[in-house]
C-alpha positions in Angstrom: -60.9 -1.9 -2.1 -60.2 -4.0 0.8 -59.9 -7.5 0.7 -60.4 -10.2 3.5 -59.4 -13.7 3.2 -60.4 -16.7 5.5 -60.7 -20.2 5.4 -57.2 -21.5 5.8 -56.2 -24.0 8.5 -54.3 -27.2 9.3 -55.2 -30.3 7.3 -54.0 -33.5 6.2 -53.0 -34.6 2.9 -56.0 -35.6 0.6 -58.3 -33.2 2.7 -60.1 -30.4 1.2 -60.3 -26.7 2.0 -62.4 -23.6 0.6 -60.8 -20.2 1.2 -63.0 -17.2 0.8 -62.3 -13.5 -0.1 -64.8 -10.7 0.6 -64.2 -7.3 -0.8 -65.3 -4.3 0.6 -65.2 -0.5 0.2 -66.6 2.6 -1.4 -67.5 3.2 -4.8 -66.4 0.2 -6.5 -68.3 -2.3 -8.7 -67.2 -5.8 -7.7 -68.4 -7.5 -10.6 -65.9 -5.3 -12.7 -62.7 -6.6 -10.9 -60.6 -9.2 -12.0 -59.7 -11.7 -9.2 -57.1 -14.0 -8.3 -55.3 -16.1 -5.7 -51.5 -16.3 -5.2 -49.6 -18.2 -2.3 -46.0 -17.8 -1.1 -44.6 -20.7 0.8 -41.6 -20.1 3.1 -38.5 -19.0 1.4 -40.2 -18.8 -1.9 -41.5 -16.3 -4.2 -45.1 -15.4 -4.7 -46.8 -17.8 -7.0 -50.1 -17.5 -9.2 -52.7 -20.2 -8.2 -56.0 -19.2 -10.0 -57.6 -16.2 -11.6 -60.9 -15.4 -13.0 -61.9 -12.5 -15.2 -64.6 -10.1 -14.2 -67.5 -11.9 -16.0 -66.0 -15.4 -14.8 -65.7 -16.2 -18.5 -62.0 -17.0 -18.2 -60.4 -19.1 -15.5 -56.6 -20.0 -15.1 -54.8 -22.1 -13.0 -51.3 -23.2 -12.0 -50.3 -26.4 -13.6 -49.9 -28.3 -10.5 -53.4 -27.4 -9.0 -55.3 -27.8 -12.3 -58.1 -30.3 -11.7 -57.8 -30.1 -7.9 -58.6 -26.5 -7.4 -61.6 -24.4 -8.5 -61.7 -20.7 -8.5 -65.4 -19.0 -8.3 -66.9 -15.7 -7.4 -70.3 -14.7 -6.2 -70.5 -11.0 -7.6 -73.8 -10.6 -5.6 -71.8 -11.3 -2.3 -68.7 -9.5 -3.2 -66.9 -12.8 -2.6 -64.2 -14.9 -4.4 -63.8 -18.6 -3.5 -61.0 -21.2 -3.9 -62.1 -24.7 -3.5 -59.1 -26.9 -3.0 -59.2 -30.8 -3.0 -56.7 -33.5 -2.7 -54.1 -31.2 -0.9 -50.7 -32.2 -0.6 -47.9 -30.9 1.6 -46.7 -28.9 -1.4 -49.6 -26.8 -1.1 -48.5 -25.4 2.2 -48.4 -21.8 1.8 -49.9 -18.5 2.8 -52.6 -17.7 0.2 -53.4 -14.2 -1.0 -56.5 -13.0 -2.7 -56.1 -10.2 -5.0 -58.1 -7.8 -7.2 -57.3 -5.6 -10.3 -59.3 -2.9 -11.9 -57.8 -3.2 -15.1 -59.5 -6.6 -16.0 -56.6 -8.6 -16.8 -56.8 -11.4 -19.6 -55.8 -15.0 -19.8 -52.1 -14.1 -20.0 -51.7 -11.2 -17.7 -53.9 -12.5 -14.8 -50.9 -14.8 -13.9 -48.7 -11.9 -13.2 -48.9 -10.4 -9.9 -48.1 -7.0 -11.1 -51.4 -6.8 -12.8 -53.3 -6.7 -9.3 -53.4 -3.5 -7.3 -55.5 -4.7 -4.0 -54.2 -7.6 -1.9 -55.9 -9.4 1.4 -53.9 -10.0 4.3 -53.4 -13.6 3.5 -54.5 -17.0 5.0 -52.3 -19.8 6.0 -52.9 -23.2 4.8 -50.9 -26.1 6.1 -51.1 -29.6 5.0 -49.4 -32.5 6.7 -48.4 -35.6 5.2 
C-alpha cells in the first residue's frame, strides 16, 4: 500500500485546510484498512490526530482538535480526508496519513505502532 498525502500549506490562524491521502497499490482492499492522521511538530514526537475505522463506524480525535477537525474517507476513491477548521499556530506540524491492515479499534488506533503504512507527510504551517 502506498499513501500520498497532500493539501498542506501556509495559512493564518482561524483559517481552514483540507488534507487528502490517496492509497494505491496492488491487491489490497482500501475499504478494509483502518486509517489515521498523525502529526509531528519540530522537536516533538509523533502525535495522533484522528483515526477512522474501516467502515467509518468509529472516529477518534486528539482532544485539542476535537470539534475543529473532521476525519472522513471515501472508499470508492481510496481517499482519506482531514478537514481542519479554526487552525491555530499550535497545529503547525508535518501531517502524516497512515494505514493499518489490522483494523485497529477505538483504543488501539491512537497508537502509531498499529499502522504499517505511512505517507510522506505534508507540511501545515499556521501563522498568528
